[in-house]
PyMOL CGO cylinders between C-alpha atoms (Angstrom):
from pymol import cmd
from pymol.cgo import CYLINDER

trace = [
    CYLINDER, 3.68, -89.69, -29.61, 7.14, -91.14, -30.36, 0.3, 1, 1, 1, 1, 1, 1,
    CYLINDER, 7.14, -91.14, -30.36, 8.61, -93.85, -32.53, 0.3, 1, 1, 1, 1, 1, 1,
    CYLINDER, 8.61, -93.85, -32.53, 9.82, -95.74, -29.45, 0.3, 1, 1, 1, 1, 1, 1,
    CYLINDER, 9.82, -95.74, -29.45, 7.55, -98.67, -28.54, 0.3, 1, 1, 1, 1, 1, 1,
    CYLINDER, 7.55, -98.67, -28.54, 5.62, -98.32, -25.28, 0.3, 1, 1, 1, 1, 1, 1,
    CYLINDER, 5.62, -98.32, -25.28, 6.03, -101.24, -22.87, 0.3, 1, 1, 1, 1, 1, 1,
    CYLINDER, 6.03, -101.24, -22.87, 2.54, -101.58, -21.44, 0.3, 1, 1, 1, 1, 1, 1,
    CYLINDER, 2.54, -101.58, -21.44, 1.76, -103.00, -18.02, 0.3, 1, 1, 1, 1, 1, 1,
    CYLINDER, 1.76, -103.00, -18.02, -1.23, -103.24, -15.69, 0.3, 1, 1, 1, 1, 1, 1,
    CYLINDER, -1.23, -103.24, -15.69, -0.94, -102.61, -11.96, 0.3, 1, 1, 1, 1, 1, 1,
    CYLINDER, -0.94, -102.61, -11.96, -0.33, -105.62, -9.75, 0.3, 1, 1, 1, 1, 1, 1,
    CYLINDER, -0.33, -105.62, -9.75, -3.29, -104.31, -7.70, 0.3, 1, 1, 1, 1, 1, 1,
    CYLINDER, -3.29, -104.31, -7.70, -5.61, -104.95, -10.62, 0.3, 1, 1, 1, 1, 1, 1,
    CYLINDER, -5.61, -104.95, -10.62, -8.13, -107.61, -9.74, 0.3, 1, 1, 1, 1, 1, 1,
    CYLINDER, -8.13, -107.61, -9.74, -8.21, -108.80, -13.36, 0.3, 1, 1, 1, 1, 1, 1,
    CYLINDER, -8.21, -108.80, -13.36, -11.86, -107.77, -13.51, 0.3, 1, 1, 1, 1, 1, 1,
    CYLINDER, -11.86, -107.77, -13.51, -11.46, -106.04, -16.85, 0.3, 1, 1, 1, 1, 1, 1,
    CYLINDER, -11.46, -106.04, -16.85, -11.77, -102.49, -15.56, 0.3, 1, 1, 1, 1, 1, 1,
    CYLINDER, -11.77, -102.49, -15.56, -8.11, -101.57, -15.68, 0.3, 1, 1, 1, 1, 1, 1,
    CYLINDER, -8.11, -101.57, -15.68, -5.78, -99.14, -17.31, 0.3, 1, 1, 1, 1, 1, 1,
    CYLINDER, -5.78, -99.14, -17.31, -2.32, -99.84, -18.64, 0.3, 1, 1, 1, 1, 1, 1,
    CYLINDER, -2.32, -99.84, -18.64, 0.61, -97.45, -18.51, 0.3, 1, 1, 1, 1, 1, 1,
    CYLINDER, 0.61, -97.45, -18.51, 3.90, -97.31, -20.36, 0.3, 1, 1, 1, 1, 1, 1,
    CYLINDER, 3.90, -97.31, -20.36, 6.37, -95.68, -18.00, 0.3, 1, 1, 1, 1, 1, 1,
    CYLINDER, 6.37, -95.68, -18.00, 9.38, -96.55, -20.15, 0.3, 1, 1, 1, 1, 1, 1,
    CYLINDER, 9.38, -96.55, -20.15, 8.81, -93.31, -22.09, 0.3, 1, 1, 1, 1, 1, 1,
    CYLINDER, 8.81, -93.31, -22.09, 8.86, -91.07, -18.99, 0.3, 1, 1, 1, 1, 1, 1,
    CYLINDER, 8.86, -91.07, -18.99, 12.60, -90.53, -18.71, 0.3, 1, 1, 1, 1, 1, 1,
    CYLINDER, 12.60, -90.53, -18.71, 13.59, -90.29, -22.38, 0.3, 1, 1, 1, 1, 1, 1,
    CYLINDER, 13.59, -90.29, -22.38, 10.53, -88.37, -23.62, 0.3, 1, 1, 1, 1, 1, 1,
    CYLINDER, 10.53, -88.37, -23.62, 8.81, -86.88, -20.56, 0.3, 1, 1, 1, 1, 1, 1,
    CYLINDER, 8.81, -86.88, -20.56, 5.48, -88.58, -21.28, 0.3, 1, 1, 1, 1, 1, 1,
    CYLINDER, 5.48, -88.58, -21.28, 3.41, -91.45, -19.87, 0.3, 1, 1, 1, 1, 1, 1,
    CYLINDER, 3.41, -91.45, -19.87, 0.91, -93.06, -22.25, 0.3, 1, 1, 1, 1, 1, 1,
    CYLINDER, 0.91, -93.06, -22.25, -2.22, -94.52, -20.62, 0.3, 1, 1, 1, 1, 1, 1,
    CYLINDER, -2.22, -94.52, -20.62, -4.82, -96.79, -22.26, 0.3, 1, 1, 1, 1, 1, 1,
    CYLINDER, -4.82, -96.79, -22.26, -7.84, -98.93, -21.50, 0.3, 1, 1, 1, 1, 1, 1,
    CYLINDER, -7.84, -98.93, -21.50, -6.71, -102.52, -20.96, 0.3, 1, 1, 1, 1, 1, 1,
    CYLINDER, -6.71, -102.52, -20.96, -9.87, -103.83, -22.67, 0.3, 1, 1, 1, 1, 1, 1,
    CYLINDER, -9.87, -103.83, -22.67, -9.01, -101.95, -25.87, 0.3, 1, 1, 1, 1, 1, 1,
    CYLINDER, -9.01, -101.95, -25.87, -5.31, -102.50, -26.50, 0.3, 1, 1, 1, 1, 1, 1,
    CYLINDER, -5.31, -102.50, -26.50, -5.57, -101.28, -30.09, 0.3, 1, 1, 1, 1, 1, 1,
    CYLINDER, -5.57, -101.28, -30.09, -7.57, -98.20, -29.14, 0.3, 1, 1, 1, 1, 1, 1,
    CYLINDER, -7.57, -98.20, -29.14, -6.30, -94.71, -28.44, 0.3, 1, 1, 1, 1, 1, 1,
    CYLINDER, -6.30, -94.71, -28.44, -3.86, -93.85, -25.69, 0.3, 1, 1, 1, 1, 1, 1,
    CYLINDER, -3.86, -93.85, -25.69, -3.97, -90.74, -23.57, 0.3, 1, 1, 1, 1, 1, 1,
    CYLINDER, -3.97, -90.74, -23.57, -0.51, -89.22, -23.24, 0.3, 1, 1, 1, 1, 1, 1,
    CYLINDER, -0.51, -89.22, -23.24, 0.20, -87.12, -20.16, 0.3, 1, 1, 1, 1, 1, 1,
    CYLINDER, 0.20, -87.12, -20.16, 3.34, -85.30, -19.05, 0.3, 1, 1, 1, 1, 1, 1,
    CYLINDER, 3.34, -85.30, -19.05, 5.47, -87.47, -16.75, 0.3, 1, 1, 1, 1, 1, 1,
    CYLINDER, 5.47, -87.47, -16.75, 5.35, -84.77, -14.06, 0.3, 1, 1, 1, 1, 1, 1,
    CYLINDER, 5.35, -84.77, -14.06, 1.53, -84.81, -14.07, 0.3, 1, 1, 1, 1, 1, 1,
    CYLINDER, 1.53, -84.81, -14.07, 1.50, -88.62, -13.83, 0.3, 1, 1, 1, 1, 1, 1,
    CYLINDER, 1.50, -88.62, -13.83, 3.91, -88.50, -10.88, 0.3, 1, 1, 1, 1, 1, 1,
    CYLINDER, 3.91, -88.50, -10.88, 1.70, -85.94, -9.14, 0.3, 1, 1, 1, 1, 1, 1,
    CYLINDER, 1.70, -85.94, -9.14, -1.36, -88.13, -9.73, 0.3, 1, 1, 1, 1, 1, 1,
    CYLINDER, -1.36, -88.13, -9.73, 0.33, -91.29, -8.37, 0.3, 1, 1, 1, 1, 1, 1,
    CYLINDER, 0.33, -91.29, -8.37, 1.55, -89.37, -5.32, 0.3, 1, 1, 1, 1, 1, 1,
    CYLINDER, 1.55, -89.37, -5.32, -2.01, -88.14, -4.70, 0.3, 1, 1, 1, 1, 1, 1,
    CYLINDER, -2.01, -88.14, -4.70, -3.36, -91.68, -4.92, 0.3, 1, 1, 1, 1, 1, 1,
    CYLINDER, -3.36, -91.68, -4.92, -0.76, -92.97, -2.48, 0.3, 1, 1, 1, 1, 1, 1,
    CYLINDER, -0.76, -92.97, -2.48, -1.39, -90.20, 0.06, 0.3, 1, 1, 1, 1, 1, 1,
    CYLINDER, -1.39, -90.20, 0.06, -5.18, -90.55, -0.14, 0.3, 1, 1, 1, 1, 1, 1,
    CYLINDER, -5.18, -90.55, -0.14, -5.88, -87.17, -1.74, 0.3, 1, 1, 1, 1, 1, 1,
    CYLINDER, -5.88, -87.17, -1.74, -8.71, -88.69, -3.78, 0.3, 1, 1, 1, 1, 1, 1,
    CYLINDER, -8.71, -88.69, -3.78, -10.43, -90.65, -1.00, 0.3, 1, 1, 1, 1, 1, 1,
    CYLINDER, -10.43, -90.65, -1.00, -14.11, -89.76, -0.88, 0.3, 1, 1, 1, 1, 1, 1,
    CYLINDER, -14.11, -89.76, -0.88, -15.08, -91.61, 2.30, 0.3, 1, 1, 1, 1, 1, 1,
]
cmd.load_cgo(trace, "trace")
């Protein structure tokens, strides 16, 4: 990844039920990546995706592209 420290946060939409992911968007602009991890395993591995892919994913969520109903 990078030597810069990720600043992790959980969505405000999280119901605090323990099934959440955390993201560190502070690395998007300077490094072009967005680390993602399981909030229940803060010391576990992080998946790092390109910032452009993360933006596309968030846009899809907001526009309902993944709705199954």
